[in-house]
C-alpha positions in Angstrom: -8.9 -21.0 -13.0 -6.3 -19.3 -10.8 -6.6 -20.1 -7.1 -6.2 -16.9 -5.1 -3.8 -16.7 -2.2 -4.7 -15.5 1.2 -4.2 -11.7 1.2 -3.7 -8.9 3.6 -4.5 -5.4 2.6 -2.3 -2.9 4.4 -3.5 0.7 4.4 -1.1 3.4 5.6 -2.7 6.5 7.2 -2.0 9.6 9.2 -4.6 11.9 10.6 -7.2 11.9 7.8 -10.1 9.8 9.0 -12.5 11.3 6.4 -10.3 9.9 3.5 -9.7 6.7 5.4 -13.4 6.1 5.8 -13.9 6.4 2.1 -11.0 4.0 1.5 -12.5 1.4 3.9 -15.9 1.8 2.4 -14.4 1.1 -1.1 -12.8 -2.1 0.4 -16.2 -3.3 1.6 -17.5 -3.1 -2.0 -14.7 -5.2 -3.5 -15.7 -8.0 -5.8 -13.1 -10.2 -4.2 -12.4 -9.3 -0.6 -9.0 -9.5 1.1 -8.8 -11.9 4.0 -7.8 -9.1 6.4 -7.3 -5.4 6.4 -4.6 -3.8 8.5 -4.6 0.0 9.0 -1.0 1.0 9.5 -1.3 4.2 11.5 1.7 6.5 11.8 0.6 8.3 14.9 -2.9 9.6 14.2 -5.0 11.1 17.0 -8.0 9.3 18.5 -10.4 10.1 15.7 -8.8 7.5 13.5 -9.1 4.8 16.2 -12.8 5.8 16.7 -13.5 5.5 13.0 -12.0 2.0 12.9 -14.0 0.9 16.0 -17.2 2.2 14.4 -16.7 0.4 11.2 -15.3 -2.9 12.6 -18.6 -4.6 13.7 -20.1 -4.5 10.2 -16.8 -4.9 8.3 -16.8 -8.1 6.1 -13.3 -9.2 7.1 -11.0 -8.8 10.1 -10.1 -5.1 10.5 -6.9 -4.5 12.5 -5.5 -1.2 13.7 -1.7 -1.0 14.1 -0.7 2.3 15.7 2.6 3.9 16.7 3.3 7.2 18.5 3.7 10.3 16.3 7.5 10.9 16.1 7.5 12.5 12.7 7.4 10.7 9.3 7.9 7.0 10.1 6.2 5.3 7.1 8.8 2.6 6.7 8.5 1.6 10.4 4.7 1.4 10.5 4.6 -0.6 7.3 7.0 -3.0 8.8 4.9 -3.4 11.9 1.8 -4.0 9.8 3.6 -6.6 7.7 4.8 -8.3 10.9 1.2 -8.4 12.1 -0.1 -9.9 8.8 -1.3 -13.5 8.9 -1.5 -14.0 5.1 1.0 -15.0 2.5 0.3 -12.1 0.1 0.5 -8.4 1.0 -1.3 -5.7 -1.0 -0.3 -2.2 0.0 -2.1 1.1 -0.4 -2.4 4.5 1.2 -5.5 5.7 3.1 -6.2 8.5 0.7 -7.3 6.2 -2.1 -10.7 5.0 -3.3 -10.4 1.6 -4.8 -12.0 0.3 -8.0 -14.3 -2.5 -7.1 -12.0 -5.1 -8.8 -8.8 -3.7 -7.2 -8.1 -6.8 -5.0 -9.2 -9.2 -7.7 -6.9 -7.6 -10.2 -3.9 -7.7 -7.9 -4.5 -11.4 -7.0 -4.8 -12.3 -10.6 -1.3 -11.0 -11.2 0.3 -12.5 -8.1 3.1 -14.8 -9.1 5.9 -16.4 -7.1 9.3 -14.7 -7.8 7.7 -11.3 -8.6 6.4 -8.2 -6.9 3.8 -5.9 -8.4 3.8 -2.1 -8.9 0.7 -0.1 -9.8 -0.3 3.4 -10.6 -3.0 5.8 -9.6 -5.6 8.2 -11.0 -5.4 11.8 -9.6 -8.6 13.5 -8.5 -8.5 17.3 -8.6 -9.3 19.4 -5.5 -12.9 20.2 -6.5 -13.8 16.6 -7.1 -12.0 15.4 -4.0 -13.8 17.9 -1.8 -17.2 16.9 -3.3 -16.4 13.2 -2.8 -15.2 13.6 0.7 -18.4 15.6 1.6 -20.7 13.0 0.1 -18.6 10.0 1.4 -19.4 8.2 -1.8 -16.9 5.4 -2.3 -17.3 5.0 -6.1 -15.7 7.1 -8.8 -16.9 6.9 -12.4 -14.0 6.8 -14.9 -15.4 9.4 -17.2 -16.4 12.0 -14.7 -14.7 15.4 -14.7 -11.9 16.1 -12.3 -9.9 13.0 -13.1 -6.4 12.8 -14.6 -4.3 9.9 -15.9 -6.9 8.7 -18.5 -5.3 5.3 -19.2 -5.1 4.4 -15.5 -8.9 4.6 -15.0 -9.9 1.2 -16.5 -9.8 -2.4 -15.3 -9.4 -4.6 -18.4 -8.2 -8.0 -17.4 -6.8 -9.3 -20.7 -4.8 -6.1 -21.3 -3.6 -6.1 -17.7 -2.2 -9.7 -18.2 -0.5 -8.6 -21.5 1.1 -5.5 -20.0 2.3 -7.2 -16.7 5.7 -8.3 -18.0 6.1 -5.7 -20.7 5.7 -2.3 -19.0 8.8 -0.8 -17.5 9.8 -4.0 -15.7 13.3 -2.8 -15.0 12.4 0.8 -14.1 12.5 1.2 -10.3 11.1 4.7 -10.6 7.9 3.5 -12.4 6.2 2.6 -9.2 4.3 4.1 -6.3 4.3 2.8 -2.7 0.6 3.6 -2.6 -0.2 0.7 -4.9 2.2 -2.3 -4.6 2.0 -6.0 -3.7 4.5 -8.6 -2.5 4.8 -12.1 -1.2 5.3 -11.9 2.6 8.2 -14.4 2.4 10.0 -12.1 0.0 9.6 -9.1 2.3 11.0 -11.2 5.1 13.9 -12.1 2.9 15.0 -8.5 2.4 13.9 -7.4 5.9 11.0 -5.3 4.7 11.3 -1.5 4.5 14.5 0.3 5.5 13.8 2.4 8.5 16.7 4.6 7.8 14.2 6.7 5.8 12.8 9.4 8.1 11.3 11.7 5.5 9.0 11.5 2.5 10.2 9.7 -0.6 12.2 6.9 -2.1 11.5 4.2 0.6 9.4 2.4 -2.0 12.1 2.6 -4.7 14.7 1.4 -2.3 12.8 -1.8 -1.3 12.2 -2.4 -5.0 15.9 -2.3 -5.6 16.6 -4.8 -2.8 13.9 -7.1 -4.1 15.4 -7.0 -7.6 18.9 -7.6 -6.1 17.4 -10.7 -4.4 16.5 -12.1 -7.8 12.8 -11.1 -8.0 11.2 -9.6 -11.0 9.0 -6.5 -11.1 5.5 -6.8 -12.7 3.4 -3.8 -13.6 -0.3 -3.7 -12.9 -1.6 -1.5 -15.8 -5.3 -1.6 -16.8 -6.0 -3.2 -13.4 -5.5 -2.4 -9.7 -7.2 0.9 -10.3 -7.1 3.5 -7.5 -8.4 7.1 -7.3 -6.2 9.4 -5.3 -7.9 12.1 -3.2 -6.3 15.5 -3.7 -4.1 16.9 -0.9 -1.1 19.3 -0.9 2.2 17.7 -1.7 4.3 16.3 1.1 7.4 18.1 2.4 10.3 17.0 0.2 13.1 18.4 2.3 14.4 14.9 3.1 14.6 13.9 -0.6 18.4 14.5 -1.2 19.3 12.3 1.8 16.8 9.7 0.7 18.2 9.8 -2.8 21.6 9.0 -1.4 20.2 6.0 0.5 18.7 4.7 -2.7 21.9 5.2 -4.7 23.8 3.3 -2.1 21.4 0.3 -2.3 21.9 0.3 -6.1 25.7 0.6 -6.0 26.2 -1.9 -3.2 23.6 -4.3 -4.6 22.0 -4.5 -1.2 19.5 -7.2 -0.4 19.0 -7.1 3.4 18.7 -3.8 5.3 20.0 -3.7 8.8 17.0 -1.9 10.4 13.8 -3.4 9.2 11.0 -5.9 9.6 12.5 -8.7 11.6 12.7 -6.7 14.8 8.9 -6.7 15.1 8.2 -10.4 14.4 8.4 -11.5 18.0 5.9 -8.8 19.1 3.2 -9.6 16.5 0.5 -12.2 17.2 -1.5 -12.3 13.9 -3.7 -15.2 14.8 -5.2 -13.5 17.8 -4.7 -9.9 17.0 -7.6 -7.4 16.8 -5.8 -4.2 17.6 -2.1 -3.7 18.4 0.0 -0.8 19.6 3.7 -1.3 19.2 5.8 0.1 22.0 9.1 -0.8 20.3 
């Protein structure tokens, strides 16, 4: 039987406490819990902090809130701060607009393997189903209910997940989503985490994948496992995409491993063994 590693679940969020609450409730229902949950908050107002404070006393594992001031889209930066805060050797990364299948953490840990990182997918919920689910604050989504897309992404089938892990688009850096990925913390330290040159939506997840591959790691796919249901919202502003595409292309052409502006700058500020809540002033 596989022995599971200690895991941190990092949840990125910005000013949507209703969705984050559903996400955290779905974490509480996991068949295998992470060892800690870190909410990586890119500048939300006080409502998000109040939500976390309200849930913390009854939460089954340590619930940490890492916050930074709102200075525009700074996802790479807040993820780096959360990684620096983590006290576990395996990092599972999601966004706060997801509802997790009850075996999500279990599925990810089952595929954890040294020398690899894991990229997952998502199931899209339409607007009507999303609004209904948010109103009811029900953290379970049935795979056959109406309002869901991506049919093959809805099911957790362990033997099929193991079969697909090293066969599905393992060299395709575009076949991944930052809302559902997992890494060994040591590997993130090796490449200096996320590249904070990205200041707009898009491609920061592909770029870190490129650098991990350049460092000699292999990408594994989590298909038929690690299931997440994505709550509908309007698409993000893609105005920064051309510039971000250029950063990604440069990392590929230069075979970059270590980014100059990344995770290591926060390591001295984080105290994971004692931390309950942290605001970074860097």
